[in-house]
C-alpha positions in Angstrom: -0.1 0.0 0.0 1.3 3.5 -0.9 2.1 5.5 2.3 1.9 8.8 0.4 -1.6 9.3 -0.8 -0.8 12.4 -2.7 0.5 11.4 -6.2 3.8 12.9 -7.6 3.4 16.1 -9.5 3.8 16.1 -13.3 7.4 15.9 -14.3 8.6 14.3 -11.0 9.3 10.6 -10.9 10.0 8.4 -8.1 13.3 7.1 -8.0 14.1 5.3 -4.8 12.8 5.0 -1.2 15.2 5.6 1.7 14.2 5.1 5.4 10.6 6.1 4.9 11.4 9.0 2.8 10.6 8.9 -1.1 13.0 10.7 -3.4 12.0 12.2 -6.6 14.1 13.1 -9.6 13.4 16.0 -11.9 12.7 14.5 -15.5 12.7 16.5 -18.9 8.9 17.2 -18.4 9.5 18.7 -15.0 12.4 20.8 -16.2 10.3 22.0 -19.1 7.4 22.9 -16.7 9.7 24.8 -14.3 11.4 26.7 -17.2 8.3 27.6 -18.7 7.0 29.0 -15.3 10.3 30.8 -14.8 9.7 32.7 -18.2 6.2 33.4 -17.4 6.8 34.9 -14.0 9.8 36.9 -15.5 7.7 38.3 -18.3 4.7 39.1 -16.2 6.9 40.8 -13.6 8.7 42.8 -16.2 5.5 44.0 -17.8 4.0 44.8 -14.5 6.9 46.8 -13.4 7.1 48.7 -16.9 3.2 49.3 -16.8 3.7 50.8 -13.3 6.4 53.1 -14.4 4.5 53.9 -17.6 1.6 55.0 -15.4 3.7 56.9 -13.1 5.5 58.6 -16.0 2.1 59.6 -17.7 0.8 61.0 -14.4 4.0 63.0 -13.8 4.1 64.5 -17.3 0.5 64.7 -18.2 0.4 68.5 -18.3 3.5 69.0 -20.6 3.2 69.6 -24.1 5.3 67.4 -26.4 7.7 68.9 -29.1 8.1 66.1 -31.6 10.5 68.1 -33.8 13.1 68.2 -30.9 14.3 64.8 -29.6 15.2 65.0 -25.8 17.3 62.1 -24.6 16.8 60.6 -21.3 19.4 61.4 -18.7 22.7 59.3 -19.0 22.5 58.5 -15.2 20.0 55.8 -15.8 22.7 53.8 -17.6 24.7 53.4 -14.3 23.5 50.8 -11.7 24.0 53.0 -8.6 22.2 56.0 -10.2 19.4 53.6 -11.5 19.0 52.3 -7.8 18.8 55.8 -6.5 16.1 56.6 -9.1 14.1 53.7 -8.2 14.4 54.6 -4.5 13.1 58.1 -5.3 10.3 56.7 -7.2 11.4 58.2 -10.7 9.2 56.7 -13.3 12.0 56.5 -15.9 14.1 54.5 -13.5 11.3 52.2 -12.8 10.7 51.6 -16.6 14.4 51.0 -16.9 14.0 48.3 -14.2 11.3 46.7 -16.0 13.5 46.5 -19.2 16.4 44.9 -17.1 13.9 42.5 -15.7 12.8 41.6 -19.4 16.4 41.1 -20.4 17.3 39.1 -17.2 14.5 36.6 -17.7 16.1 34.5 -20.5 19.4 34.8 -18.8 17.8 33.2 -15.7 16.4 30.6 -17.8 19.9 29.6 -19.1 21.2 29.5 -15.7 18.4 27.2 -14.6 19.2 24.9 -17.5 22.9 24.8 -16.5 22.0 23.8 -13.0 19.4 21.3 -14.2 21.8 19.7 -16.7 24.3 19.6 -13.9 22.0 17.7 -11.6 21.4 15.2 -14.5 25.2 15.0 -15.1 24.7 15.8 -18.9 28.1 17.2 -19.9 27.1 18.0 -23.3 24.0 20.0 -22.5 26.0 21.7 -19.7 28.6 22.8 -22.1 26.0 24.0 -24.8 24.1 26.1 -22.0 27.2 27.6 -20.7 28.3 28.5 -24.1 24.8 30.1 -24.5 25.2 31.9 -21.2 28.7 33.2 -22.2 27.3 34.6 -25.4 24.5 36.3 -23.6 26.5 37.7 -20.8 29.3 38.9 -23.2 26.7 40.8 -25.4 25.1 42.3 -22.3 28.1 43.4 -20.4 30.7 44.3 -23.2 31.7 47.8 -23.6 30.9 49.8 -26.7 
Protein backbone atom coordinates (compact mmCIF):
# COMPACT_ATOMS: atom_id res chain seq x y z
CA UNK A 1 0.00 0.00 0.00
CA UNK A 2 1.26 3.47 -0.88
CA UNK A 3 2.10 5.48 2.24
CA UNK A 4 1.88 8.77 0.33
CA UNK A 5 -1.76 9.35 -0.76
CA UNK A 6 -0.75 12.43 -2.76
CA UNK A 7 0.51 11.45 -6.22
CA UNK A 8 3.77 13.03 -7.42
CA UNK A 9 3.43 16.18 -9.47
CA UNK A 10 3.76 16.01 -13.22
CA UNK A 11 7.41 15.94 -14.21
CA UNK A 12 8.61 14.27 -11.03
CA UNK A 13 9.26 10.54 -10.99
CA UNK A 14 9.84 8.29 -8.04
CA UNK A 15 13.44 7.09 -8.00
CA UNK A 16 14.05 5.29 -4.72
CA UNK A 17 12.87 4.86 -1.17
CA UNK A 18 15.23 5.57 1.70
CA UNK A 19 14.16 5.13 5.33
CA UNK A 20 10.52 6.10 4.93
CA UNK A 21 11.39 9.01 2.63
CA UNK A 22 10.59 8.97 -1.06
CA UNK A 23 13.04 10.71 -3.37
CA UNK A 24 11.93 12.29 -6.61
CA UNK A 25 14.13 13.03 -9.60
CA UNK A 26 13.41 15.91 -11.94
CA UNK A 27 12.78 14.55 -15.43
CA UNK A 28 12.61 16.39 -18.78
CA UNK A 29 8.90 17.22 -18.43
CA UNK A 30 9.51 18.69 -14.97
CA UNK A 31 12.41 20.78 -16.24
CA UNK A 32 10.30 22.11 -19.09
CA UNK A 33 7.47 22.93 -16.70
CA UNK A 34 9.76 24.84 -14.33
CA UNK A 35 11.50 26.67 -17.20
CA UNK A 36 8.13 27.65 -18.66
CA UNK A 37 6.94 28.99 -15.31
CA UNK A 38 10.23 30.86 -14.88
CA UNK A 39 9.73 32.59 -18.23
CA UNK A 40 6.06 33.37 -17.49
CA UNK A 41 6.82 34.86 -14.08
CA UNK A 42 9.75 36.88 -15.46
CA UNK A 43 7.72 38.33 -18.33
CA UNK A 44 4.73 39.13 -16.12
CA UNK A 45 6.94 40.77 -13.50
CA UNK A 46 8.77 42.85 -16.13
CA UNK A 47 5.49 43.89 -17.75
CA UNK A 48 3.99 44.86 -14.40
CA UNK A 49 7.02 46.95 -13.45
CA UNK A 50 7.09 48.67 -16.87
CA UNK A 51 3.35 49.33 -16.78
CA UNK A 52 3.65 50.80 -13.29
CA UNK A 53 6.52 53.03 -14.41
CA UNK A 54 4.61 54.03 -17.55
CA UNK A 55 1.52 55.03 -15.58
CA UNK A 56 3.69 56.98 -13.11
CA UNK A 57 5.44 58.70 -16.03
CA UNK A 58 2.14 59.58 -17.71
CA UNK A 59 0.76 61.02 -14.46
CA UNK A 60 3.93 63.00 -13.76
CA UNK A 61 4.09 64.50 -17.27
CA UNK A 62 0.39 64.77 -18.07
CA UNK A 63 0.34 68.58 -18.32
CA UNK A 64 3.41 68.92 -20.53
CA UNK A 65 3.24 69.62 -24.24
CA UNK A 66 5.29 67.42 -26.49
CA UNK A 67 7.52 68.89 -29.16
CA UNK A 68 8.16 66.06 -31.60
CA UNK A 69 10.50 68.19 -33.74
CA UNK A 70 13.16 68.11 -31.01
CA UNK A 71 14.50 64.85 -29.59
CA UNK A 72 15.18 64.92 -25.87
CA UNK A 73 17.26 62.01 -24.66
CA UNK A 74 16.80 60.52 -21.22
CA UNK A 75 19.51 61.28 -18.65
CA UNK A 76 22.63 59.18 -19.01
CA UNK A 77 22.58 58.55 -15.24
CA UNK A 78 20.02 55.78 -15.80
CA UNK A 79 22.74 53.74 -17.50
CA UNK A 80 24.72 53.38 -14.26
CA UNK A 81 23.50 50.82 -11.69
CA UNK A 82 23.97 53.05 -8.61
CA UNK A 83 22.09 55.94 -10.19
CA UNK A 84 19.38 53.57 -11.39
CA UNK A 85 18.91 52.20 -7.88
CA UNK A 86 18.79 55.74 -6.51
CA UNK A 87 16.14 56.66 -9.08
CA UNK A 88 14.07 53.63 -8.16
CA UNK A 89 14.34 54.52 -4.46
CA UNK A 90 13.13 58.07 -5.25
CA UNK A 91 10.25 56.72 -7.33
CA UNK A 92 11.56 58.14 -10.63
CA UNK A 93 9.24 56.78 -13.36
CA UNK A 94 12.06 56.57 -15.93
CA UNK A 95 14.16 54.49 -13.53
CA UNK A 96 11.23 52.16 -12.84
CA UNK A 97 10.71 51.65 -16.58
CA UNK A 98 14.44 50.93 -16.94
CA UNK A 99 14.15 48.35 -14.14
CA UNK A 100 11.32 46.66 -16.04
CA UNK A 101 13.51 46.49 -19.15
CA UNK A 102 16.36 44.99 -17.09
CA UNK A 103 13.97 42.37 -15.70
CA UNK A 104 12.85 41.57 -19.23
CA UNK A 105 16.47 41.07 -20.33
CA UNK A 106 17.29 39.04 -17.20
CA UNK A 107 14.44 36.55 -17.76
CA UNK A 108 16.06 34.46 -20.53
CA UNK A 109 19.42 34.68 -18.75
CA UNK A 110 17.83 33.17 -15.63
CA UNK A 111 16.32 30.45 -17.79
CA UNK A 112 19.74 29.52 -19.16
CA UNK A 113 21.23 29.54 -15.65
CA UNK A 114 18.44 27.20 -14.54
CA UNK A 115 19.19 24.95 -17.51
CA UNK A 116 22.88 24.77 -16.53
CA UNK A 117 21.93 23.78 -12.97
CA UNK A 118 19.33 21.24 -14.13
CA UNK A 119 21.74 19.63 -16.58
CA UNK A 120 24.42 19.56 -13.89
CA UNK A 121 22.01 17.68 -11.61
CA UNK A 122 21.39 15.22 -14.45
CA UNK A 123 25.17 15.07 -15.11
CA UNK A 124 24.61 15.71 -18.81
CA UNK A 125 27.99 17.17 -19.82
CA UNK A 126 27.08 17.93 -23.42
CA UNK A 127 24.09 20.08 -22.51
CA UNK A 128 26.00 21.71 -19.65
CA UNK A 129 28.64 22.78 -22.19
CA UNK A 130 26.02 24.02 -24.66
CA UNK A 131 24.14 25.94 -21.96
CA UNK A 132 27.35 27.48 -20.61
CA UNK A 133 28.26 28.57 -24.14
CA UNK A 134 24.85 30.19 -24.59
CA UNK A 135 25.17 31.86 -21.17
CA UNK A 136 28.64 33.17 -22.05
CA UNK A 137 27.38 34.66 -25.32
CA UNK A 138 24.40 36.28 -23.57
CA UNK A 139 26.53 37.77 -20.80
CA UNK A 140 29.20 38.95 -23.24
CA UNK A 141 26.57 40.71 -25.34
CA UNK A 142 25.04 42.28 -22.25
CA UNK A 143 28.21 43.38 -20.46
CA UNK A 144 30.66 44.24 -23.22
CA UNK A 145 31.72 47.85 -23.52
CA UNK A 146 30.94 49.76 -26.68
